[in-house]
Structures are given as structure tokens and as C-alpha cells.
C-alpha positions, 0 to 999 in steps of 0.5 A, spaced: 466 155 859 468 150 853 464 155 848 468 161 850 474 157 850 473 155 843 471 162 841 478 165 844 482 159 840 479 161 833 480 169 834 487 168 836 488 163 830 485 169 826 490 174 829 496 169 828 494 168 820 493 175 819 499 178 823 499 186 824 501 191 819 501 187 813 499 190 806 493 185 803 492 185 796 488 181 791 493 175 789 494 170 784 493 162 787 499 161 791 499 156 797 504 155 803 502 149 807 506 146 812 505 142 818 510 143 824 511 140 831 509 143 837 517 143 840 521 150 838 528 149 840 534 154 839 541 153 835 546 159 835 541 165 834 536 161 831 529 159 834 527 153 829 522 147 829 522 140 826 517 140 820 513 133 818 518 131 813 523 131 818 526 138 815 527 144 819 524 151 819 527 157 822 522 160 826 525 167 829 532 170 829 534 172 836 541 175 834 544 182 833 549 180 828 549 185 821 551 179 816 548 172 817 548 166 814 542 161 815 545 154 816 544 149 811 543 143 817 541 143 824 542 137 828 542 133 822 536 136 819 536 140 812 534 147 813 528 148 808 524 154 810 523 160 814 517 162 817 513 168 816 515 174 820 521 170 822 526 177 821 520 182 823 524 187 827 531 184 826 534 191 826 541 189 826 541 185 820 544 188 814 546 182 809 543 175 809 545 169 805 540 163 804 542 156 804 542 151 798 537 146 802 532 151 801 528 151 794 523 157 796 523 164 800 517 163 804 512 168 804 513 174 809 519 171 811 523 177 811 517 182 812 519 188 816 527 187 816 527 194 815 535 195 815 536 189 810 541 191 805 543 185 801 540 178 800 544 172 797 539 167 794 542 160 792 541 157 785 536 152 789 531 157 790 525 157 785 520 161 788 520 167 792 513 167 796 508 173 797 510 179 801 517 175 802 521 182 803 515 187 804 517 193 807 525 191 807 525 199 805 533 199 805 534 193 801 538 194 795 541 188 792 538 182 790 543 177 788 540 171 784 544 165 783 539 161 779 533 161 775 527 163 779 520 161 776 515 165 781 516 172 784 510 172 788 505 177 789 508 183 793 514 180 794 518 186 794 513 191 795 515 197 799 523 196 797 524 203 796 531 203 795 531 197 790 533 200 783 535 194 780 533 187 779 536 181 775 530 179 770 534 175 766 533 170 772 525 170 772 520 167 769 513 170 772 512 176 776 506 176 780 501 182 782 504 187 786 511 184 786 515 190 785 510 195 787 513 201 790 520 200 789 526 204 786 525 202 779 525 207 774 525 203 768 526 196 766 529 192 761 525 185 760 528 179 756 523 174 753 524 169 758 519 173 762 512 169 760 507 172 765 507 179 769 501 180 774 497 186 775 501 192 777 507 188 778 511 194 777 511 202 774 507 204 780 506 207 786 500 205 791 498 210 796 491 211 799 488 206 795 490 209 788 495 207 783 500 212 780 505 211 774 512 212 776 514 218 773 518 217 767 518 209 768 519 206 761 519 198 759 524 195 754 523 188 751 522 184 745 517 186 740 510 182 741 512 180 748 509 179 755 513 186 756 510 189 751 503 186 753 504 189 760 506 196 757 500 196 753 495 194 758 498 200 763 499 205 758 507 205 760 512 207 754 515 201 751 521 201 747 522 194 743 529 191 742 528 191 735 529 198 733 525 200 726 524 206 722 518 208 716 521 207 709 521 213 705 514 211 702 511 211 708 508 205 707 513 200 709 518 199 715 526 197 715 529 194 721 535 199 724 538 196 730 537 190 735 539 191 743 536 184 745 540 178 747 535 172 744 539 167 741 534 165 735 530 171 732 524 171 728 523 178 724 516 180 724 513 181 717 509 187 720 510 192 725 505 197 726 501 194 720 506 196 715 510 190 712 517 190 714 521 190 707 528 192 709 534 190 714 538 197 714 545 198 714 549 195 720 542 193 723 545 187 727 552 189 727 557 186 732 551 182 735 554 177 740 548 173 742 544 171 735 545 164 733 539 164 728 535 169 724 529 168 720 527 173 716 520 174 713 517 173 706 516 181 706 524 182 706 526 185 699 533 188 701 539 187 706 543 193 707 551 193 708 554 190 714 547 188 717 550 182 720 557 183 720 561 181 726 555 176 728 560 171 731 555 166 734 550 166 728 550 160 724 543 160 720 539 165 717 533 164 713 532 169 707 525 169 705 522 168 698 522 176 696 529 178 697 532 181 691 538 185 693 544 184 698 549 189 699 556 188 700 559 185 707 552 184 709 553 177 711 561 177 713 563 172 718 557 168 717 560 165 711 565 162 715 560 158 719 557 155 712 
């Protein structure tokens, strides 16, 4: 009898961990380890339990409201986590605001919250766990107030209406994090330092990855965004725009659409020396504060840095021969 009971407990535990209907992909290392007490209580429309560190984890939402705010405190204890599948099947919920007492959105916490349209994530949250919003098929708005270190594996997998995402707030995008979403093109800033396997730009179906039609990536030259695009054969458009000079052997910079504060112009693009900053290339840029030009630059064109009102430093390189009129207007007012 004891042996039979042990087998039953083990099987039940495996089912509880695996869940039902979840998509399983290979993932990078992410650990979610929490010890909970045996007791479960109810506060308003939330079932909860007390964790070993005397904070509260929401176990399940049992209400029928369309707009909810997760409480920050329950019975004088901070609410720090939401248990996996806590909102699975909560069909009434369309908008969720998380409390500032949370530092992560736990894996699978909003899995299958099919009608969720908007989630408001406070500045305290640093990580979004694996598959946290998987199959939230009506999710359109992810409002991120702070800086997110990690968007976990499959975090927004299957959010087919999610057509915009604030990449300015994110450092790392783990594998499949934005797979099967509504993103058709993305602009990835330089703050993104890691992009995992098939993180975006693909539709996964029946074991096959297919490129999203027309999907493109914009980003800084020689960045993680460009590396990802090259790895998966995705069209890439650099923020640093350029053209080949008439000699067909050298390159000139023609424009810049990025937002870096400190910009270093590469000495080569496509294995050709960069020799010219073209006319108006950085005209009216309000982000750049410092520019470093390579020693290959021989000419700076007319109005190329005109009205760059935040720029206070420029390093011209050793080979510069000519500077056209108005090239550095306004910069001179800062030096």
C-alpha cells in the first residue's frame, strides 16, 4: 500500500509541474524556486499563500472584473509573486496593473489569460519569467515603467495581437520570447545585449519555423541586433546610413536614425574604408553628445553636424583634410 501511494504522489507531482497545454521549448537557464506554506487564504478576489520569506504569492484570481490591480499588501505582508497559471482561464480580465512590491513576473503567471489586453508593469520589475504571458492572444499593450533585465523564454509566445514592444527598456531577450506575435518589424536599440534562439521574426507551427513575411530589423551597426539578423537571414537596416563613393572603393556616411549618446563611426563598412561624412548626415540630431571619427575620415560635408544641440565633443581623427561650411555649427558654441 505504501509503495502504491508513493507512485501516486510522484505521478501527481509530475502532472502539477508539467501542467496542461503548455508549449515546451528548449530554454536558457532560468530558475524559479519558492517555498510555500500549506495554507491558502482569500483576500478580495485573490487566493493567496504565504511564502517562507513572509511575503505573499497570489495563487489564483477568482473574480469576474475586467480591470484589476494586484494588491501590494495583504495582511501586512508584501505581495511579491504570482503563481504559475494563477490567471489561466480568467476570461473576464482585460487589464492588469502589477504592484511595485514585485520584482519579477513569475513564469506562466498569466498563461492562458486569453482576453487580457493591457498589462502595466511597474519599475520595480526586473525580470519577466518564461512563458509568463503565453497564449494571451488578445494582448496588445505591454506598458513597462522601468528597465527589464530579462524577458524570459517564450514570455510572450502566442500573443498574436502584440504588434509593438518597448525594446528601449530591455537588456536580454531569451529564446522564443516574442515568437508567434504580431510584430512585423522591429527597431532594436544598443541596450539589447543578448537575443536568444528564434526570439522574434518567426512563426512556429507543426515543428517548423517560418520567417514572418516582410520582417525587418533596424539597429546599430555591428550590434547584437545585427548579429541576430545575420544569424537568421533577416533583412537588417543599420541606423548608421551609408553609400559607396564614386570610386567604388570607399564609403561615406549619409545619415543616422539611432539614439546613442556616444557614437563611434567605424573605420570600415562592408570591408571598405569610411572616408567621408556626407552633407547633413547628422543634421538636427538631438541625442548625440559625443562623436568619434576614425582615422580614415578625410572630409566632413556641409551641415553634417549642424543643430546637434546636445553634442559637446567630436574627435576628428588623423587624416581629416577638409571641413565644409556649417559642418560644426552649434557645436562651436559648446567649446
